[in-house]
C-alpha positions as CSV (number, residue, x, y, z in Angstrom):
1,M,157.7,154.9,106.0
2,N,157.1,158.4,104.9
3,A,156.1,159.7,101.6
4,R,158.5,162.2,100.2
5,R,156.1,163.1,96.7
6,L,153.7,161.9,94.9
7,T,153.0,162.8,91.5
8,L,149.8,162.0,89.7
9,L,150.2,163.7,86.5
10,P,153.9,164.3,85.4
11,S,154.6,166.7,82.4
12,Y,154.7,165.0,79.2
13,S,158.6,165.5,78.7
14,H,159.4,164.1,82.3
15,R,156.9,160.9,82.1
16,K,159.7,158.3,81.7
17,S,162.1,159.7,84.4
18,N,159.4,160.5,86.7
19,I,159.1,158.6,90.0
20,P,155.4,158.9,90.7
21,F,155.7,157.7,94.5
22,D,158.9,158.4,96.4
23,Y,159.3,157.4,100.0
24,E,161.6,157.0,102.6
25,D,163.9,153.9,101.8
26,R,162.4,153.4,98.2
27,E,166.3,153.0,97.2
28,M,166.5,150.1,99.4
29,V,163.3,148.7,98.6
30,E,164.4,148.7,95.0
31,V,167.8,147.1,95.6
32,L,166.0,144.3,97.6
33,A,163.3,143.9,94.8
34,E,166.3,143.0,92.7
35,L,167.7,140.3,94.6
36,T,167.1,136.7,93.5
37,R,168.2,133.2,94.8
38,A,169.4,130.2,92.5
39,Q,167.2,127.0,92.1
40,E,167.5,124.5,94.9
41,V,169.9,121.7,94.5
42,A,170.6,118.8,96.5
43,V,174.3,118.5,97.6
44,P,176.1,115.7,99.4
45,L,176.7,115.9,103.3
46,D,180.6,116.1,102.4
47,F,179.8,119.6,100.9
48,W,178.4,120.9,104.2
49,K,181.2,119.5,106.2
50,K,184.0,121.0,103.8
51,N,182.3,124.2,103.7
52,V,181.2,124.9,107.3
53,A,184.1,127.7,107.8
54,V,182.7,129.3,104.8
55,M,178.9,129.5,106.2
56,E,179.9,130.2,109.9
57,T,182.1,133.2,108.6
58,F,179.4,134.3,106.5
59,E,177.2,134.2,109.2
60,Q,179.3,136.2,111.1
61,L,179.5,138.9,108.3
62,L,175.7,138.9,108.4
63,R,175.9,139.9,112.1
64,N,178.3,142.4,111.8
65,T,176.5,143.9,108.8
66,E,173.3,144.0,110.8
67,D,175.2,145.5,114.1
68,A,176.7,148.3,111.6
69,L,173.6,149.0,110.2
70,W,171.6,149.4,113.6
71,T,174.7,151.9,114.7
72,L,174.0,153.9,111.5
73,N,170.3,154.0,112.2
74,S,171.0,155.0,115.7
75,A,173.4,157.7,114.7
76,Y,170.8,159.1,112.1
77,I,168.0,159.1,114.6
78,T,170.0,161.0,117.4
79,G,171.4,163.3,114.7
80,Q,167.9,164.7,113.7
């Protein structure tokens, strides 16, 4: 992670809009920090049996998303 900018004493007029420590992937970290999870609730085994296709499809979506992100990362690295 590389720092882009560090501002210790912003001008008074910019103090609320100023990002004191800006770094690579800051936006991604902010998005991930906003994620939450629901409270854990026990569900019957029948629920899992009925929703196995949804869970498997979601797992494949996550794998495909990871592959796409690695592809974009590789394209970015080779393009520099």
